N, C-alpha and C positions, 0 to 999 in steps of 0.2 A: 451597106452603111444607111439605115435606114433616115428618112430625111426626114426634119422638120418643118413646119410651118413657119417657126420664129429664127430661123437661119437660113441665110445665102448659101450659093448652090456650092459654096468654099467652106461652108461650116462656121459660119463667122454669123453673130446676132445679127439681125435686121433690125435696125432703128428709123430709116427713114425712107422714103419713096426716092427714086432717081431723080434729079431734074428732068429727066425724057417723060420720065411718068406726068409728072407735075405739068410738065407743058400739055400734054396730051390730055390730061383731064382739065387745063384752064380750057383749052379750046372746045372738051365737049360741053362743058357748064355752060360756054357762050350757044350752044346749038340745042340745048333744056335737058330735060330733067331724062328721057328716056337716053339720050348719046352720052349722059353724063354717069347712066349706071352703065351702061356697056363698055363705057372705056373703062370704070374701077372696077368692074366684075374680069374682063379681058387682064387686065394687069395681074389681079388677085391671080387669079389662074395661073397664070405664068408664073410668079412669083410664088407659086404653092404655098399662100397665105389664105388656106381653104377654113381655117374661122372666122377668119376675117370675111371671108365672100360669104361664107354662111349669112353672117348677120348682114350683108347688101342686099342679098338676095329677099330677106325680110324686110329689109327697107325698101327694095323696089317696089314689091306687094302692099305693102301699106300702103307707100306713095300711090299706086295703080290705083285700091280700094279707097284714097280719098282721109286716109289713116293717117294720124303725127306718124314721122317718120322712124320716133322711137316710144314703144309704148311705154309712157309714165304713169298709167292706171292698172286698175287690176283686169286681165283679160273679159270680164266681164262687161268692162264696158265697151265692148265693141258691138256693134248693131249687130240687132241676129241677122240681118241678110246678107252682114259678110261675115258672119263668124265662119260656117264651113267652106267661101272661096279663100281665107286665111289660114284655116287650120290645111287646106289643100296644099297650099305654098308651104308652110312649116314643113309639111311632108314631103314636096317635092326636094326642098331644100334639103332637108337631111338627107334623103336619098344619093341625092347628086352628092354634096359633101363626101360622106359616107364611101361611096365610090371613088371619089378623086383621091379620097386617102388610102384606099385598098389598091388601088393602080400605082400609087406610090411607096408601096408596101408595107403601109402605118397601119397595121391592125388597129394597136391598141387607141390610136387618134379615130380611126373608123367606128368604133365600136360603140360610142355614146349614141353617134349620129343613128345607126343603123339600131339600134336599140329600141330607140326611144319609138322607131314606127314598128319593131317589132319584127324586125327583119333580119333576124341571124344569120339566116343560110347563108349571105357571100362570105361573112366572114368566118361559119365554119368550113366552106367551100374552101379559101385561103389557109385557114388552120390546116386542113388534112393534107395538102399540097406543100409543106413546110418540109422538107427533108431533115431530119435529125441528123446532126454533125458537132463535131469540133467547132468551137467559137474560134 
């Protein structure tokens, strides 16, 4: 069965972080933004919440570039000298999250991330590796 980043390991819908996750994040917040992003990204990876991880990766980059954590205006509002670094971070986040979905066997979720950066080869390779057979 393919996993879904919106369900837990038992296939139940994920609705909230565990108390341990919240404690980890609370401690990280006291150590600053980098530690907070590190902890958040680790939790999201472990819990296979890859869509949320994508957003966290972009938020980290925006923080590092001194931009608002959430884009509230058009992309043209980003200063010219920050456009390329931000675009690079988006590409890296797409690639990373796309590959995490592939590693998890979820080609459907991987496709939009890898297609966005023009990297269809890993999806093609994964599709070619599928053995037809009964369901």
